[in-house]
C-alpha positions in Angstrom: -122.5 22.6 -40.0 -121.7 19.3 -37.8 -122.2 16.1 -39.8 -124.9 14.0 -39.1 -124.7 9.8 -39.0 -127.7 7.3 -38.2 -128.7 3.9 -36.9 -128.5 2.3 -40.3 -124.5 3.6 -41.8 -122.9 3.0 -38.0 -124.4 -1.0 -38.4 -123.6 -1.2 -42.1 -119.7 0.3 -41.6 -119.4 -3.0 -39.0 -121.4 -5.6 -41.0 -124.8 -5.4 -38.3 -128.4 -5.6 -39.6 -129.5 -2.1 -39.0 -132.8 -3.8 -37.6 -130.9 -5.2 -34.7 -128.6 -2.5 -34.2 -132.2 -0.1 -33.9 -133.5 -3.2 -31.0 -130.3 -2.7 -29.3 -131.4 1.2 -29.2 -135.0 0.8 -28.5 -133.3 -1.1 -25.4 -131.4 1.3 -23.7 -134.1 3.5 -23.7 -132.7 6.3 -24.1 -133.7 10.2 -22.7 -133.1 11.5 -25.6 -134.8 10.0 -28.0 -138.9 10.1 -28.7 -139.8 7.0 -31.0 -140.8 7.2 -33.3 -138.1 9.6 -34.3 -135.2 8.1 -36.3 -131.9 7.4 -34.8 -129.6 10.1 -36.0 -127.3 12.0 -34.1 -124.6 14.6 -34.9 -121.2 12.8 -35.2 -118.9 12.9 -32.2 -122.0 13.8 -29.8 -122.6 12.4 -26.6 -126.1 10.6 -28.4 -123.2 9.3 -31.3 -121.1 7.7 -28.4 -123.9 6.0 -26.5 -125.1 4.7 -30.0 -121.3 3.8 -30.5 -121.2 2.1 -27.0 -124.4 -0.1 -28.0 -122.6 -1.0 -31.2 -120.1 -2.1 -28.8 -121.8 -4.2 -26.8 -123.5 -6.1 -29.9 -120.0 -6.7 -31.6 -118.8 -8.0 -28.5 -122.2 -10.5 -28.2 -121.8 -11.3 -31.8 -118.0 -12.2 -31.3 -118.4 -14.4 -28.3 -121.8 -16.4 -30.0 -119.3 -17.2 -33.3 -116.4 -18.5 -30.4 -119.0 -20.9 -28.7 -119.9 -22.7 -32.0 
């Protein structure tokens, strides 16, 4: 059976606010996600990789913002 993860788990694991992460996911407008479904995906799936990419972009933006202050 495949292991599942969700947006809150992923965000909390790297210290990002889960709502900020979900907002970034919604803004990405993935064709495989139907609102108001949860952001729960199989670990290592294409959907998981897409979510990880959004999370990485958010982390990079946060780091850039911190470096400017």
